[in-house]
N, C-alpha and C positions, 0 to 999 in steps of 0.2 A: 211799494210804493219806494224809491229808491229816495234816501235824502242827497240833497246835496253835500259835497266834499265842503267842510269847512275849511277855511284856509286857517293854519297852524297845527289842525286837530292830526292824530298819527292814523297812521291810512291802517287797516286793518286787514291784516293778510287773508289773501284770497282763499276759500275754500277749505280742504282740511289739511296743509301743508303742513307741515312738523316743522318746530321753532328750530333755528340752528342751532348744535353742539357746539360748546366752546373747547376747544383743543385740550390737551392734559401738557403740563410744561415738565420735559424729560429729561431737559439739565438735575434739578439734586438728586437722580436715579445714575448719572453718569459721572457726575462729581463724587457721590456715595462710594462706588465700583473704582474711580482710582483711589479714593484713598485706602479702601483695602489691601488692594493690592498693594499701596508703601505700608500699608501696620504689616502685611506677610512676607514681605522682602527684607523687613528692616528687622523679622523676629530671625527671621532664618539665619542671614550673617551673622547675627549676634552670637547665636547658639555654637556657631564652628568658631567665632574668636573665644569664645567665655572658655571652651576649651581647657584643663590644668591641662600643662605639661609636663610631663615624666621626667625629674634628674636621672643623671647619666648612672649614678650610685643611691639610687632608690632599691626597695624591696620586690617592686617588681619583678617577677619570678621568667620574664621575655627577655629582661636586660642584662647580660651575662658582664660579669665585672671580673678584671682578671685578678686572680690572688697572689700577693707576693710570693717571689718562689722562696723555696725553702731552703736554709743555708745548707750546702752541703755539710753532712757530717766527716770529722777525722777519726779515722780507724787505726791510724798509729799507735802502738803501743811504746811502753817506755822501759828502759830497762831490771829487771830482777821484779819485773810484774810475769806473772803465768800466762801462756797466751796457748789456744789451742787452735791446730788443724787437723784435720782426720780424725786418726787413732795416735797423736801424738800431743802430750804437753811440751812447750819449750819454754824455759826461763834464760834471759841470754844478763852473763853471769859480769862478761869482761869486753873492751875491743884495745890492741895494742895494734899501730900502725908504724911506718917510717924502718922496719926493718928488712936491711937489706941479705939478708943469707938468714940460712933456716939450717942447724944440723952441725954436731962434733964430727961425723962419721964421714970419714973422706969418700967413701963410697955412696951415701944417702944422700949428704950435703948438699942445698940446691940455692942456687944463688937468683935474688928476681931479676927480673926484667926491668922492674922498675922499685917500687916498696912492697914487700909483704904487708899486708893485714891481718890480724889472726880475732876471730871472732867467739869467744869461750860460750859454750851454752850447754845447761842440762836436759834430759828429752827424756820422757815417763810415757809408758807404753799404756795407756788410760783403757784399751780394750780389753776384749777377754781370749784371747788369742796372739801368738805371738806373729811381729810386725817388724817387717825388713825394713830400717835405716840409710840411708847414703847422705854423705855430704855433699855430692854431687848436686842432689834435686835444691840445694840451698843457693841463696843470689846478693851478691851484695849491691848497694847503689850508693853513687857517689853524687855530690853537690849538682855536678849536672843535669843530673837524672837519668845517667848511664849504669848499665849495669854490666854483672862481672862474675863471672862463673870461679870456682873453687880450684885450686892447684893441690889438686889430690896427693900428687907424689912427692910437694915439699912437705904435703901432713905429714908423713911418715917419720919425718923428723921430730914429731910432737908426741909428748904424753898422751893418747887418748882413748878411750874405750871400741872409738868407730874411728879407724883413720881413714878406711875405704868404705868399708858396707860390710853390715852385720843385722843381723837378725834379733829383737828385743821381746822378752818374752812379757806377757804383763802382767803388770805390777811392776814392773821393774826401773830404772832410772840409769843413764848413763852419761857421761861425760866427754863433748864433745867437742873441739877446736876446729874450728872451719878457716882455711887458709886462702888469701888471694893475693893476685900480684896485679898490682894495678901501679899507673905513675906515680911517678915521685910527686907532683904537685896536686894529686886527685885526693878527693875531702871525702870520706867514708861517712854518708848523712845514714844509714838505715840497711837492714838486712831483709828479706822477703825469706820466712820461713817455711817449707813444706814436706810434709808427711811422704809426699813422692813425685814424681815430675809430672801428674794428672794432678796432682790437688789445686783446691783456687789461693791458699799458700794466708798466710798473716805477715804484716808488716813490722816489725821494730824498732822504733828513731834507737841511734849511736850515740847523740848526742843530749 
């Protein structure tokens, strides 16, 4: 017997129909996902900004720092100091300039085109065999950097062990004045000494 429905009373569900399920709230998961993305982005960006910069002059082997250029060494020697080139040892002992003529013999006397400059030196053979020596292998340098070759014919008027050419035995020392004809206003500043025309040479200051 079915009881009549009373006003105000809840209506029971018909049959065995299940009760409706409540919808789950999705917005907390969405908010959480957005927050996670923001945190990851901020951490990633901060790591790039916090990378230390390498100063230009640090010890980092990948960075090349130019070293200061080494000062050029002055290889010019002084007068009265022994210097060597090849098999000879030279000592420049004197220099005389401003000479207009050389020699008293009328057949050998020479008159300078400009001025004669005479550079006197001793030369020792430091090898163990005879060695040829010639004044023609020597060069005079003036204040303008010009080079001058010897005047061997004028040198015949000087007292020299080697006026033109000679072979020096090992251990022997000779005196050799070398004559140069250069302009009157030229200033001799150095002489370049060679044991032969093919040697590297050594420079001696005349000032």
